[in-house]
PyMOL Python script that loads the backbone (N, CA, C, O; Angstrom):
from pymol import cmd

cmd.read_pdbstr("""\
ATOM      1  N   UNK A   1       0.822  -1.185  -0.014  1.00  0.00           N
ATOM      2  CA  UNK A   1      -0.002  -0.004   0.005  1.00  0.00           C
ATOM      3  C   UNK A   1       0.881   1.249  -0.003  1.00  0.00           C
ATOM      4  O   UNK A   1       0.606   2.212  -0.719  1.00  0.00           O
ATOM      5  N   UNK A   2       1.944   1.219   0.804  1.00  0.00           N
ATOM      6  CA  UNK A   2       2.820   2.363   0.894  1.00  0.00           C
ATOM      7  C   UNK A   2       3.517   2.615  -0.451  1.00  0.00           C
ATOM      8  O   UNK A   2       3.750   3.763  -0.830  1.00  0.00           O
ATOM      9  N   UNK A   3       3.845   1.535  -1.165  1.00  0.00           N
ATOM     10  CA  UNK A   3       4.498   1.655  -2.466  1.00  0.00           C
ATOM     11  C   UNK A   3       3.568   2.331  -3.506  1.00  0.00           C
ATOM     12  O   UNK A   3       4.016   3.110  -4.347  1.00  0.00           O
ATOM     13  N   UNK A   4       2.291   2.013  -3.417  1.00  0.00           N
ATOM     14  CA  UNK A   4       1.325   2.607  -4.340  1.00  0.00           C
ATOM     15  C   UNK A   4       1.187   4.112  -4.115  1.00  0.00           C
ATOM     16  O   UNK A   4       1.113   4.884  -5.071  1.00  0.00           O
ATOM     17  N   UNK A   5       1.155   4.517  -2.864  1.00  0.00           N
ATOM     18  CA  UNK A   5       1.066   5.939  -2.534  1.00  0.00           C
ATOM     19  C   UNK A   5       2.332   6.670  -2.988  1.00  0.00           C
ATOM     20  O   UNK A   5       2.252   7.759  -3.558  1.00  0.00           O
ATOM     21  N   UNK A   6       3.467   6.087  -2.741  1.00  0.00           N
ATOM     22  CA  UNK A   6       4.726   6.684  -3.175  1.00  0.00           C
ATOM     23  C   UNK A   6       4.780   6.786  -4.682  1.00  0.00           C
ATOM     24  O   UNK A   6       5.229   7.803  -5.210  1.00  0.00           O
ATOM     25  N   UNK A   7       4.339   5.771  -5.385  1.00  0.00           N
ATOM     26  CA  UNK A   7       4.332   5.770  -6.844  1.00  0.00           C
ATOM     27  C   UNK A   7       3.358   6.839  -7.377  1.00  0.00           C
ATOM     28  O   UNK A   7       3.672   7.525  -8.351  1.00  0.00           O
ATOM     29  N   UNK A   8       2.212   6.981  -6.763  1.00  0.00           N
ATOM     30  CA  UNK A   8       1.248   7.991  -7.185  1.00  0.00           C
ATOM     31  C   UNK A   8       1.789   9.397  -6.959  1.00  0.00           C
ATOM     32  O   UNK A   8       1.618  10.275  -7.804  1.00  0.00           O
ATOM     33  N   UNK A   9       2.444   9.611  -5.819  1.00  0.00           N
ATOM     34  CA  UNK A   9       3.035  10.926  -5.538  1.00  0.00           C
ATOM     35  C   UNK A   9       4.141  11.240  -6.510  1.00  0.00           C
ATOM     36  O   UNK A   9       4.275  12.383  -6.946  1.00  0.00           O
ATOM     37  N   UNK A  10       4.930  10.259  -6.855  1.00  0.00           N
ATOM     38  CA  UNK A  10       6.005  10.439  -7.834  1.00  0.00           C
ATOM     39  C   UNK A  10       5.440  10.777  -9.202  1.00  0.00           C
ATOM     40  O   UNK A  10       5.989  11.628  -9.902  1.00  0.00           O
ATOM     41  N   UNK A  11       4.359  10.131  -9.592  1.00  0.00           N
ATOM     42  CA  UNK A  11       3.733  10.406 -10.889  1.00  0.00           C
ATOM     43  C   UNK A  11       3.197  11.843 -10.935  1.00  0.00           C
ATOM     44  O   UNK A  11       3.348  12.526 -11.948  1.00  0.00           O
ATOM     45  N   UNK A  12       2.584  12.295  -9.864  1.00  0.00           N
ATOM     46  CA  UNK A  12       2.082  13.677  -9.801  1.00  0.00           C
ATOM     47  C   UNK A  12       3.233  14.663  -9.889  1.00  0.00           C
ATOM     48  O   UNK A  12       3.118  15.673 -10.583  1.00  0.00           O
ATOM     49  N   UNK A  13       4.322  14.402  -9.215  1.00  0.00           N
ATOM     50  CA  UNK A  13       5.484  15.270  -9.212  1.00  0.00           C
ATOM     51  C   UNK A  13       6.091  15.351 -10.616  1.00  0.00           C
ATOM     52  O   UNK A  13       6.422  16.442 -11.080  1.00  0.00           O
ATOM     53  N   UNK A  14       6.237  14.242 -11.277  1.00  0.00           N
ATOM     54  CA  UNK A  14       6.816  14.227 -12.635  1.00  0.00           C
ATOM     55  C   UNK A  14       5.899  14.948 -13.606  1.00  0.00           C
ATOM     56  O   UNK A  14       6.379  15.693 -14.460  1.00  0.00           O
ATOM     57  N   UNK A  15       4.600  14.747 -13.499  1.00  0.00           N
ATOM     58  CA  UNK A  15       3.654  15.404 -14.393  1.00  0.00           C
ATOM     59  C   UNK A  15       3.683  16.921 -14.191  1.00  0.00           C
ATOM     60  O   UNK A  15       3.675  17.674 -15.165  1.00  0.00           O
ATOM     61  N   UNK A  16       3.717  17.367 -12.957  1.00  0.00           N
ATOM     62  CA  UNK A  16       3.771  18.807 -12.666  1.00  0.00           C
ATOM     63  C   UNK A  16       5.071  19.410 -13.182  1.00  0.00           C
ATOM     64  O   UNK A  16       5.060  20.483 -13.787  1.00  0.00           O
ATOM     65  N   UNK A  17       6.182  18.737 -12.951  1.00  0.00           N
ATOM     66  CA  UNK A  17       7.472  19.259 -13.395  1.00  0.00           C
ATOM     67  C   UNK A  17       7.533  19.339 -14.924  1.00  0.00           C
ATOM     68  O   UNK A  17       8.060  20.309 -15.468  1.00  0.00           O
ATOM     69  N   UNK A  18       7.007  18.345 -15.611  1.00  0.00           N
ATOM     70  CA  UNK A  18       7.026  18.379 -17.073  1.00  0.00           C
ATOM     71  C   UNK A  18       6.095  19.479 -17.611  1.00  0.00           C
ATOM     72  O   UNK A  18       6.395  20.088 -18.639  1.00  0.00           O
ATOM     73  N   UNK A  19       5.004  19.732 -16.949  1.00  0.00           N
ATOM     74  CA  UNK A  19       4.107  20.797 -17.398  1.00  0.00           C
ATOM     75  C   UNK A  19       4.772  22.152 -17.289  1.00  0.00           C
ATOM     76  O   UNK A  19       4.617  22.984 -18.183  1.00  0.00           O
ATOM     77  N   UNK A  20       5.510  22.395 -16.213  1.00  0.00           N
ATOM     78  CA  UNK A  20       6.241  23.657 -16.082  1.00  0.00           C
ATOM     79  C   UNK A  20       7.359  23.781 -17.097  1.00  0.00           C
ATOM     80  O   UNK A  20       7.612  24.872 -17.608  1.00  0.00           O
ATOM     81  N   UNK A  21       8.025  22.692 -17.393  1.00  0.00           N
ATOM     82  CA  UNK A  21       9.112  22.702 -18.364  1.00  0.00           C
ATOM     83  C   UNK A  21       8.588  22.987 -19.758  1.00  0.00           C
ATOM     84  O   UNK A  21       9.185  23.777 -20.490  1.00  0.00           O
ATOM     85  N   UNK A  22       7.511  22.377 -20.131  1.00  0.00           N
ATOM     86  CA  UNK A  22       6.924  22.582 -21.464  1.00  0.00           C
ATOM     87  C   UNK A  22       6.428  24.006 -21.599  1.00  0.00           C
ATOM     88  O   UNK A  22       6.615  24.608 -22.656  1.00  0.00           O
ATOM     89  N   UNK A  23       5.808  24.568 -20.586  1.00  0.00           N
ATOM     90  CA  UNK A  23       5.239  25.891 -20.659  1.00  0.00           C
ATOM     91  C   UNK A  23       6.323  26.943 -20.789  1.00  0.00           C
ATOM     92  O   UNK A  23       6.124  27.932 -21.494  1.00  0.00           O
ATOM     93  N   UNK A  24       7.458  26.768 -20.137  1.00  0.00           N
ATOM     94  CA  UNK A  24       8.531  27.742 -20.166  1.00  0.00           C
ATOM     95  C   UNK A  24       9.408  27.633 -21.411  1.00  0.00           C
ATOM     96  O   UNK A  24      10.259  28.493 -21.637  1.00  0.00           O
ATOM     97  N   UNK A  25       9.221  26.608 -22.210  1.00  0.00           N
ATOM     98  CA  UNK A  25      10.026  26.407 -23.392  1.00  0.00           C
ATOM     99  C   UNK A  25       9.551  27.323 -24.511  1.00  0.00           C
ATOM    100  O   UNK A  25       8.350  27.391 -24.774  1.00  0.00           O
ATOM    101  N   UNK A  26      10.443  28.015 -25.161  1.00  0.00           N
ATOM    102  CA  UNK A  26      10.044  28.866 -26.277  1.00  0.00           C
ATOM    103  C   UNK A  26      10.120  28.072 -27.566  1.00  0.00           C
ATOM    104  O   UNK A  26      10.987  27.215 -27.736  1.00  0.00           O
ATOM    105  N   UNK A  27       9.197  28.371 -28.474  1.00  0.00           N
ATOM    106  CA  UNK A  27       9.121  27.673 -29.729  1.00  0.00           C
ATOM    107  C   UNK A  27       9.545  28.627 -30.827  1.00  0.00           C
ATOM    108  O   UNK A  27       9.069  29.761 -30.889  1.00  0.00           O
ATOM    109  N   UNK A  28      10.431  28.178 -31.686  1.00  0.00           N
ATOM    110  CA  UNK A  28      10.912  29.032 -32.759  1.00  0.00           C
ATOM    111  C   UNK A  28       9.849  29.176 -33.846  1.00  0.00           C
ATOM    112  O   UNK A  28       9.045  28.266 -34.046  1.00  0.00           O
ATOM    113  N   UNK A  29       9.838  30.299 -34.542  1.00  0.00           N
ATOM    114  CA  UNK A  29       8.858  30.479 -35.633  1.00  0.00           C
ATOM    115  C   UNK A  29       9.010  29.427 -36.734  1.00  0.00           C
ATOM    116  O   UNK A  29       8.027  29.017 -37.351  1.00  0.00           O
ATOM    117  N   UNK A  30      10.243  28.998 -36.973  1.00  0.00           N
ATOM    118  CA  UNK A  30      10.472  27.964 -37.990  1.00  0.00           C
ATOM    119  C   UNK A  30       9.796  26.648 -37.589  1.00  0.00           C
ATOM    120  O   UNK A  30       9.268  25.939 -38.446  1.00  0.00           O
ATOM    121  N   UNK A  31       9.809  26.324 -36.310  1.00  0.00           N
ATOM    122  CA  UNK A  31       9.154  25.098 -35.846  1.00  0.00           C
ATOM    123  C   UNK A  31       7.648  25.191 -35.992  1.00  0.00           C
ATOM    124  O   UNK A  31       6.994  24.197 -36.308  1.00  0.00           O
ATOM    125  N   UNK A  32       7.083  26.378 -35.766  1.00  0.00           N
ATOM    126  CA  UNK A  32       5.652  26.563 -35.940  1.00  0.00           C
ATOM    127  C   UNK A  32       5.263  26.418 -37.402  1.00  0.00           C
ATOM    128  O   UNK A  32       4.257  25.783 -37.718  1.00  0.00           O
ATOM    129  N   UNK A  33       6.051  27.000 -38.294  1.00  0.00           N
ATOM    130  CA  UNK A  33       5.784  26.877 -39.734  1.00  0.00           C
ATOM    131  C   UNK A  33       5.930  25.427 -40.190  1.00  0.00           C
ATOM    132  O   UNK A  33       5.112  24.929 -40.964  1.00  0.00           O
ATOM    133  N   UNK A  34       6.961  24.759 -39.712  1.00  0.00           N
ATOM    134  CA  UNK A  34       7.160  23.361 -40.090  1.00  0.00           C
ATOM    135  C   UNK A  34       5.997  22.487 -39.607  1.00  0.00           C
ATOM    136  O   UNK A  34       5.558  21.585 -40.320  1.00  0.00           O
ATOM    137  N   UNK A  35       5.506  22.752 -38.410  1.00  0.00           N
ATOM    138  CA  UNK A  35       4.386  21.971 -37.887  1.00  0.00           C
ATOM    139  C   UNK A  35       3.096  22.249 -38.642  1.00  0.00           C
ATOM    140  O   UNK A  35       2.282  21.349 -38.845  1.00  0.00           O
ATOM    141  N   UNK A  36       2.913  23.499 -39.057  1.00  0.00           N
ATOM    142  CA  UNK A  36       1.671  23.839 -39.742  1.00  0.00           C
ATOM    143  C   UNK A  36       1.668  23.339 -41.179  1.00  0.00           C
ATOM    144  O   UNK A  36       0.600  23.091 -41.738  1.00  0.00           O
ATOM    145  N   UNK A  37       2.832  23.186 -41.786  1.00  0.00           N
ATOM    146  CA  UNK A  37       2.883  22.733 -43.173  1.00  0.00           C
ATOM    147  C   UNK A  37       3.092  21.224 -43.292  1.00  0.00           C
ATOM    148  O   UNK A  37       2.972  20.675 -44.386  1.00  0.00           O
ATOM    149  N   UNK A  38       3.394  20.564 -42.216  1.00  0.00           N
ATOM    150  CA  UNK A  38       3.666  19.134 -42.275  1.00  0.00           C
ATOM    151  C   UNK A  38       2.456  18.347 -42.732  1.00  0.00           C
ATOM    152  O   UNK A  38       2.609  17.329 -43.407  1.00  0.00           O
ATOM    153  N   UNK A  39       1.268  18.782 -42.388  1.00  0.00           N
ATOM    154  CA  UNK A  39       0.070  18.050 -42.775  1.00  0.00           C
ATOM    155  C   UNK A  39      -0.610  18.643 -43.976  1.00  0.00           C
ATOM    156  O   UNK A  39      -1.723  18.235 -44.307  1.00  0.00           O
ATOM    157  N   UNK A  40       0.017  19.599 -44.649  1.00  0.00           N
ATOM    158  CA  UNK A  40      -0.595  20.259 -45.794  1.00  0.00           C
ATOM    159  C   UNK A  40      -0.121  19.582 -47.074  1.00  0.00           C
ATOM    160  O   UNK A  40       1.047  19.694 -47.446  1.00  0.00           O
ATOM    161  N   UNK A  41      -1.016  18.890 -47.738  1.00  0.00           N
ATOM    162  CA  UNK A  41      -0.648  18.130 -48.951  1.00  0.00           C
ATOM    163  C   UNK A  41      -0.179  19.044 -50.049  1.00  0.00           C
ATOM    164  O   UNK A  41       0.775  18.711 -50.753  1.00  0.00           O
ATOM    165  N   UNK A  42      -0.811  20.187 -50.223  1.00  0.00           N
ATOM    166  CA  UNK A  42      -0.423  21.097 -51.300  1.00  0.00           C
ATOM    167  C   UNK A  42       0.998  21.634 -51.080  1.00  0.00           C
ATOM    168  O   UNK A  42       1.780  21.745 -52.024  1.00  0.00           O
ATOM    169  N   UNK A  43       1.322  21.967 -49.816  1.00  0.00           N
ATOM    170  CA  UNK A  43       2.674  22.447 -49.523  1.00  0.00           C
ATOM    171  C   UNK A  43       3.709  21.358 -49.773  1.00  0.00           C
ATOM    172  O   UNK A  43       4.746  21.612 -50.385  1.00  0.00           O
ATOM    173  N   UNK A  44       3.428  20.142 -49.298  1.00  0.00           N
ATOM    174  CA  UNK A  44       4.368  19.042 -49.494  1.00  0.00           C
ATOM    175  C   UNK A  44       4.555  18.733 -50.978  1.00  0.00           C
ATOM    176  O   UNK A  44       5.666  18.433 -51.416  1.00  0.00           O
ATOM    177  N   UNK A  45       3.474  18.807 -51.749  1.00  0.00           N
ATOM    178  CA  UNK A  45       3.554  18.583 -53.199  1.00  0.00           C
ATOM    179  C   UNK A  45       4.429  19.667 -53.850  1.00  0.00           C
ATOM    180  O   UNK A  45       5.275  19.367 -54.692  1.00  0.00           O
ATOM    181  N   UNK A  46       4.218  20.909 -53.454  1.00  0.00           N
ATOM    182  CA  UNK A  46       5.023  21.990 -53.998  1.00  0.00           C
ATOM    183  C   UNK A  46       6.485  21.854 -53.609  1.00  0.00           C
ATOM    184  O   UNK A  46       7.369  22.129 -54.420  1.00  0.00           O
ATOM    185  N   UNK A  47       6.746  21.438 -52.390  1.00  0.00           N
ATOM    186  CA  UNK A  47       8.114  21.223 -51.917  1.00  0.00           C
ATOM    187  C   UNK A  47       8.789  20.168 -52.775  1.00  0.00           C
ATOM    188  O   UNK A  47       9.925  20.359 -53.210  1.00  0.00           O
ATOM    189  N   UNK A  48       8.118  19.073 -53.021  1.00  0.00           N
ATOM    190  CA  UNK A  48       8.670  18.003 -53.841  1.00  0.00           C
ATOM    191  C   UNK A  48       8.912  18.471 -55.289  1.00  0.00           C
ATOM    192  O   UNK A  48       9.982  18.252 -55.857  1.00  0.00           O
ATOM    193  N   UNK A  49       7.890  19.118 -55.864  1.00  0.00           N
ATOM    194  CA  UNK A  49       8.018  19.558 -57.245  1.00  0.00           C
ATOM    195  C   UNK A  49       9.109  20.633 -57.400  1.00  0.00           C
ATOM    196  O   UNK A  49       9.812  20.659 -58.411  1.00  0.00           O
ATOM    197  N   UNK A  50       9.249  21.512 -56.409  1.00  0.00           N
ATOM    198  CA  UNK A  50      10.294  22.540 -56.447  1.00  0.00           C
ATOM    199  C   UNK A  50      11.683  21.927 -56.396  1.00  0.00           C
ATOM    200  O   UNK A  50      12.568  22.319 -57.157  1.00  0.00           O
ATOM    201  N   UNK A  51      11.879  20.956 -55.493  1.00  0.00           N
ATOM    202  CA  UNK A  51      13.167  20.270 -55.410  1.00  0.00           C
ATOM    203  C   UNK A  51      13.484  19.541 -56.713  1.00  0.00           C
ATOM    204  O   UNK A  51      14.608  19.583 -57.214  1.00  0.00           O
ATOM    205  N   UNK A  52      12.462  18.873 -57.246  1.00  0.00           N
ATOM    206  CA  UNK A  52      12.630  18.128 -58.483  1.00  0.00           C
ATOM    207  C   UNK A  52      13.030  19.064 -59.627  1.00  0.00           C
ATOM    208  O   UNK A  52      13.945  18.756 -60.390  1.00  0.00           O
ATOM    209  N   UNK A  53      12.347  20.201 -59.747  1.00  0.00           N
ATOM    210  CA  UNK A  53      12.656  21.165 -60.816  1.00  0.00           C
ATOM    211  C   UNK A  53      14.049  21.727 -60.651  1.00  0.00           C
ATOM    212  O   UNK A  53      14.774  21.885 -61.633  1.00  0.00           O
ATOM    213  N   UNK A  54      14.432  22.029 -59.438  1.00  0.00           N
ATOM    214  CA  UNK A  54      15.774  22.589 -59.205  1.00  0.00           C
ATOM    215  C   UNK A  54      16.874  21.552 -59.471  1.00  0.00           C
ATOM    216  O   UNK A  54      17.921  21.891 -60.023  1.00  0.00           O
ATOM    217  N   UNK A  55      16.648  20.330 -59.093  1.00  0.00           N
ATOM    218  CA  UNK A  55      17.647  19.267 -59.327  1.00  0.00           C
ATOM    219  C   UNK A  55      17.843  19.018 -60.828  1.00  0.00           C
ATOM    220  O   UNK A  55      18.943  18.675 -61.264  1.00  0.00           O
ATOM    221  N   UNK A  56      16.792  19.188 -61.602  1.00  0.00           N
ATOM    222  CA  UNK A  56      16.879  18.956 -63.029  1.00  0.00           C
ATOM    223  C   UNK A  56      17.176  20.219 -63.823  1.00  0.00           C
ATOM    224  O   UNK A  56      17.081  20.223 -65.051  1.00  0.00           O
ATOM    225  N   UNK A  57      17.535  21.284 -63.128  1.00  0.00           N
ATOM    226  CA  UNK A  57      17.876  22.572 -63.749  1.00  0.00           C
ATOM    227  C   UNK A  57      16.752  23.106 -64.610  1.00  0.00           C
ATOM    228  O   UNK A  57      17.002  23.727 -65.643  1.00  0.00           O
ATOM    229  N   UNK A  58      15.529  22.875 -64.203  1.00  0.00           N
ATOM    230  CA  UNK A  58      14.373  23.446 -64.905  1.00  0.00           C
ATOM    231  C   UNK A  58      14.145  24.868 -64.434  1.00  0.00           C
ATOM    232  O   UNK A  58      14.577  25.249 -63.346  1.00  0.00           O
ATOM    233  N   UNK A  59      13.470  25.643 -65.248  1.00  0.00           N
ATOM    234  CA  UNK A  59      13.138  27.009 -64.845  1.00  0.00           C
ATOM    235  C   UNK A  59      12.114  27.003 -63.726  1.00  0.00           C
ATOM    236  O   UNK A  59      11.410  26.017 -63.506  1.00  0.00           O
ATOM    237  N   UNK A  60      12.047  28.120 -63.028  1.00  0.00           N
ATOM    238  CA  UNK A  60      11.105  28.252 -61.903  1.00  0.00           C
ATOM    239  C   UNK A  60       9.698  28.424 -62.468  1.00  0.00           C
ATOM    240  O   UNK A  60       9.364  29.467 -63.031  1.00  0.00           O
ATOM    241  N   UNK A  61       8.882  27.389 -62.311  1.00  0.00           N
ATOM    242  CA  UNK A  61       7.515  27.443 -62.819  1.00  0.00           C
ATOM    243  C   UNK A  61       6.613  26.634 -61.888  1.00  0.00           C
ATOM    244  O   UNK A  61       6.502  25.415 -62.012  1.00  0.00           O
ATOM    245  N   UNK A  62       5.985  27.324 -60.972  1.00  0.00           N
ATOM    246  CA  UNK A  62       5.082  26.673 -60.016  1.00  0.00           C
ATOM    247  C   UNK A  62       3.721  26.501 -60.648  1.00  0.00           C
ATOM    248  O   UNK A  62       2.983  27.476 -60.786  1.00  0.00           O
ATOM    249  N   UNK A  63       3.375  25.314 -61.027  1.00  0.00           N
ATOM    250  CA  UNK A  63       2.115  24.992 -61.679  1.00  0.00           C
ATOM    251  C   UNK A  63       0.996  24.886 -60.622  1.00  0.00           C
ATOM    252  O   UNK A  63       0.595  23.792 -60.226  1.00  0.00           O
ATOM    253  N   UNK A  64       0.517  26.033 -60.190  1.00  0.00           N
ATOM    254  CA  UNK A  64      -0.498  26.027 -59.118  1.00  0.00           C
ATOM    255  C   UNK A  64      -1.868  25.582 -59.600  1.00  0.00           C
ATOM    256  O   UNK A  64      -2.752  25.321 -58.783  1.00  0.00           O
ATOM    257  N   UNK A  65      -2.060  25.491 -60.894  1.00  0.00           N
ATOM    258  CA  UNK A  65      -3.367  25.107 -61.443  1.00  0.00           C
ATOM    259  C   UNK A  65      -3.775  23.683 -61.085  1.00  0.00           C
ATOM    260  O   UNK A  65      -4.933  23.305 -61.267  1.00  0.00           O
ATOM    261  N   UNK A  66      -2.853  22.906 -60.588  1.00  0.00           N
ATOM    262  CA  UNK A  66      -3.165  21.531 -60.221  1.00  0.00           C
ATOM    263  C   UNK A  66      -3.971  21.468 -58.921  1.00  0.00           C
ATOM    264  O   UNK A  66      -4.461  20.403 -58.545  1.00  0.00           O
ATOM    265  N   UNK A  67      -4.110  22.613 -58.232  1.00  0.00           N
ATOM    266  CA  UNK A  67      -4.899  22.681 -56.993  1.00  0.00           C
ATOM    267  C   UNK A  67      -6.099  23.579 -57.197  1.00  0.00           C
ATOM    268  O   UNK A  67      -5.971  24.644 -57.801  1.00  0.00           O
ATOM    269  N   UNK A  68      -7.251  23.185 -56.715  1.00  0.00           N
ATOM    270  CA  UNK A  68      -8.498  23.924 -56.984  1.00  0.00           C
ATOM    271  C   UNK A  68      -8.723  25.121 -56.064  1.00  0.00           C
ATOM    272  O   UNK A  68      -9.135  26.183 -56.531  1.00  0.00           O
ATOM    273  N   UNK A  69      -8.464  24.972 -54.792  1.00  0.00           N
ATOM    274  CA  UNK A  69      -8.744  26.067 -53.839  1.00  0.00           C
ATOM    275  C   UNK A  69      -7.600  27.068 -53.786  1.00  0.00           C
ATOM    276  O   UNK A  69      -6.436  26.712 -53.971  1.00  0.00           O
ATOM    277  N   UNK A  70      -7.945  28.315 -53.531  1.00  0.00           N
ATOM    278  CA  UNK A  70      -6.940  29.392 -53.469  1.00  0.00           C
ATOM    279  C   UNK A  70      -5.932  29.148 -52.346  1.00  0.00           C
ATOM    280  O   UNK A  70      -4.749  29.448 -52.504  1.00  0.00           O
ATOM    281  N   UNK A  71      -6.389  28.606 -51.212  1.00  0.00           N
ATOM    282  CA  UNK A  71      -5.483  28.331 -50.093  1.00  0.00           C
ATOM    283  C   UNK A  71      -4.477  27.267 -50.495  1.00  0.00           C
ATOM    284  O   UNK A  71      -3.297  27.356 -50.155  1.00  0.00           O
ATOM    285  N   UNK A  72      -4.950  26.252 -51.224  1.00  0.00           N
ATOM    286  CA  UNK A  72      -4.048  25.180 -51.651  1.00  0.00           C
ATOM    287  C   UNK A  72      -3.065  25.685 -52.693  1.00  0.00           C
ATOM    288  O   UNK A  72      -1.909  25.263 -52.705  1.00  0.00           O
ATOM    289  N   UNK A  73      -3.496  26.567 -53.553  1.00  0.00           N
ATOM    290  CA  UNK A  73      -2.585  27.137 -54.562  1.00  0.00           C
ATOM    291  C   UNK A  73      -1.504  27.953 -53.879  1.00  0.00           C
ATOM    292  O   UNK A  73      -0.337  27.884 -54.268  1.00  0.00           O
ATOM    293  N   UNK A  74      -1.873  28.722 -52.871  1.00  0.00           N
ATOM    294  CA  UNK A  74      -0.885  29.515 -52.139  1.00  0.00           C
ATOM    295  C   UNK A  74       0.095  28.601 -51.375  1.00  0.00           C
ATOM    296  O   UNK A  74       1.293  28.882 -51.332  1.00  0.00           O
ATOM    297  N   UNK A  75      -0.404  27.527 -50.782  1.00  0.00           N
ATOM    298  CA  UNK A  75       0.456  26.584 -50.090  1.00  0.00           C
ATOM    299  C   UNK A  75       1.404  25.877 -51.055  1.00  0.00           C
ATOM    300  O   UNK A  75       2.581  25.682 -50.750  1.00  0.00           O
ATOM    301  N   UNK A  76       0.885  25.498 -52.214  1.00  0.00           N
ATOM    302  CA  UNK A  76       1.717  24.841 -53.226  1.00  0.00           C
ATOM    303  C   UNK A  76       2.822  25.798 -53.675  1.00  0.00           C
ATOM    304  O   UNK A  76       3.976  25.385 -53.791  1.00  0.00           O
ATOM    305  N   UNK A  77       2.499  27.049 -53.927  1.00  0.00           N
ATOM    306  CA  UNK A  77       3.484  28.026 -54.383  1.00  0.00           C
ATOM    307  C   UNK A  77       4.553  28.257 -53.310  1.00  0.00           C
ATOM    308  O   UNK A  77       5.739  28.375 -53.621  1.00  0.00           O
ATOM    309  N   UNK A  78       4.126  28.319 -52.048  1.00  0.00           N
ATOM    310  CA  UNK A  78       5.101  28.513 -50.974  1.00  0.00           C
ATOM    311  C   UNK A  78       6.023  27.299 -50.831  1.00  0.00           C
ATOM    312  O   UNK A  78       7.227  27.457 -50.627  1.00  0.00           O
ATOM    313  N   UNK A  79       5.470  26.099 -50.935  1.00  0.00           N
ATOM    314  CA  UNK A  79       6.273  24.871 -50.885  1.00  0.00           C
ATOM    315  C   UNK A  79       7.210  24.787 -52.054  1.00  0.00           C
ATOM    316  O   UNK A  79       8.367  24.395 -51.899  1.00  0.00           O
ATOM    317  N   UNK A  80       6.724  25.154 -53.244  1.00  0.00           N
ATOM    318  CA  UNK A  80       7.559  25.110 -54.454  1.00  0.00           C
ATOM    319  C   UNK A  80       8.740  26.067 -54.306  1.00  0.00           C
ATOM    320  O   UNK A  80       9.877  25.707 -54.614  1.00  0.00           O
ATOM    321  N   UNK A  81       8.473  27.278 -53.838  1.00  0.00           N
ATOM    322  CA  UNK A  81       9.542  28.260 -53.649  1.00  0.00           C
ATOM    323  C   UNK A  81      10.579  27.768 -52.651  1.00  0.00           C
ATOM    324  O   UNK A  81      11.781  27.895 -52.881  1.00  0.00           O
ATOM    325  N   UNK A  82      10.109  27.207 -51.543  1.00  0.00           N
ATOM    326  CA  UNK A  82      11.054  26.702 -50.538  1.00  0.00           C
ATOM    327  C   UNK A  82      11.880  25.555 -51.093  1.00  0.00           C
ATOM    328  O   UNK A  82      13.096  25.521 -50.903  1.00  0.00           O
ATOM    329  N   UNK A  83      11.240  24.615 -51.777  1.00  0.00           N
ATOM    330  CA  UNK A  83      11.976  23.478 -52.343  1.00  0.00           C
ATOM    331  C   UNK A  83      12.951  23.883 -53.413  1.00  0.00           C
ATOM    332  O   UNK A  83      14.085  23.406 -53.447  1.00  0.00           O
ATOM    333  N   UNK A  84      12.509  24.768 -54.293  1.00  0.00           N
ATOM    334  CA  UNK A  84      13.352  25.199 -55.414  1.00  0.00           C
ATOM    335  C   UNK A  84      14.559  25.998 -54.910  1.00  0.00           C
ATOM    336  O   UNK A  84      15.692  25.767 -55.333  1.00  0.00           O
ATOM    337  N   UNK A  85      14.296  26.938 -54.002  1.00  0.00           N
ATOM    338  CA  UNK A  85      15.384  27.786 -53.490  1.00  0.00           C
ATOM    339  C   UNK A  85      16.305  27.056 -52.548  1.00  0.00           C
ATOM    340  O   UNK A  85      17.508  27.321 -52.545  1.00  0.00           O
ATOM    341  N   UNK A  86      15.785  26.143 -51.746  1.00  0.00           N
ATOM    342  CA  UNK A  86      16.634  25.378 -50.818  1.00  0.00           C
ATOM    343  C   UNK A  86      17.578  24.477 -51.591  1.00  0.00           C
ATOM    344  O   UNK A  86      18.754  24.366 -51.246  1.00  0.00           O
ATOM    345  N   UNK A  87      17.084  23.847 -52.612  1.00  0.00           N
ATOM    346  CA  UNK A  87      17.936  22.974 -53.401  1.00  0.00           C
ATOM    347  C   UNK A  87      18.945  23.785 -54.207  1.00  0.00           C
ATOM    348  O   UNK A  87      20.091  23.360 -54.352  1.00  0.00           O
ATOM    349  N   UNK A  88      18.548  24.936 -54.731  1.00  0.00           N
ATOM    350  CA  UNK A  88      19.468  25.777 -55.479  1.00  0.00           C
ATOM    351  C   UNK A  88      20.572  26.303 -54.577  1.00  0.00           C
ATOM    352  O   UNK A  88      21.729  26.383 -54.990  1.00  0.00           O
ATOM    353  N   UNK A  89      20.220  26.660 -53.351  1.00  0.00           N
ATOM    354  CA  UNK A  89      21.224  27.142 -52.388  1.00  0.00           C
ATOM    355  C   UNK A  89      22.169  26.029 -52.019  1.00  0.00           C
ATOM    356  O   UNK A  89      23.375  26.253 -51.911  1.00  0.00           O
ATOM    357  N   UNK A  90      21.645  24.815 -51.821  1.00  0.00           N
ATOM    358  CA  UNK A  90      22.474  23.650 -51.478  1.00  0.00           C
ATOM    359  C   UNK A  90      23.406  23.324 -52.636  1.00  0.00           C
ATOM    360  O   UNK A  90      24.578  23.017 -52.414  1.00  0.00           O
ATOM    361  N   UNK A  91      22.900  23.386 -53.886  1.00  0.00           N
ATOM    362  CA  UNK A  91      23.717  23.049 -55.046  1.00  0.00           C
ATOM    363  C   UNK A  91      24.821  24.081 -55.243  1.00  0.00           C
ATOM    364  O   UNK A  91      25.932  23.726 -55.636  1.00  0.00           O
ATOM    365  N   UNK A  92      24.533  25.352 -54.976  1.00  0.00           N
ATOM    366  CA  UNK A  92      25.510  26.411 -55.158  1.00  0.00           C
ATOM    367  C   UNK A  92      26.624  26.300 -54.104  1.00  0.00           C
ATOM    368  O   UNK A  92      27.764  26.691 -54.355  1.00  0.00           O
ATOM    369  N   UNK A  93      26.283  25.768 -52.934  1.00  0.00           N
ATOM    370  CA  UNK A  93      27.265  25.643 -51.862  1.00  0.00           C
ATOM    371  C   UNK A  93      28.253  24.490 -52.092  1.00  0.00           C
ATOM    372  O   UNK A  93      29.316  24.450 -51.472  1.00  0.00           O
ATOM    373  N   UNK A  94      27.911  23.580 -52.957  1.00  0.00           N
ATOM    374  CA  UNK A  94      28.807  22.420 -53.223  1.00  0.00           C
ATOM    375  C   UNK A  94      30.070  22.811 -53.885  1.00  0.00           C
ATOM    376  O   UNK A  94      30.910  21.957 -54.166  1.00  0.00           O
TER     377      UNK A  94
END
""", "prot")
cmd.dss("prot")
cmd.show_as("cartoon", "prot")
cmd.util.cbc("prot")
cmd.orient("prot")
């Protein structure tokens, strides 16, 4: 019985300590953007297509017409720009 009480008190202590640690932690803007775009199919598609175009030395042409909604088109264009420019920067650094 005493072990169960000790274990319960320890669990409460660990939970409280972790809650304070998480709350005091600052989150970078890049992490927020990465988290918000991770589940966005249009952004991920644009990221892939941008990297692919840059790797094959194609001109910058984000074909946003493949997405119907305006929000998806904007996400695709943002992903395409990030993928194209990130790969171009990486290639130039080699």
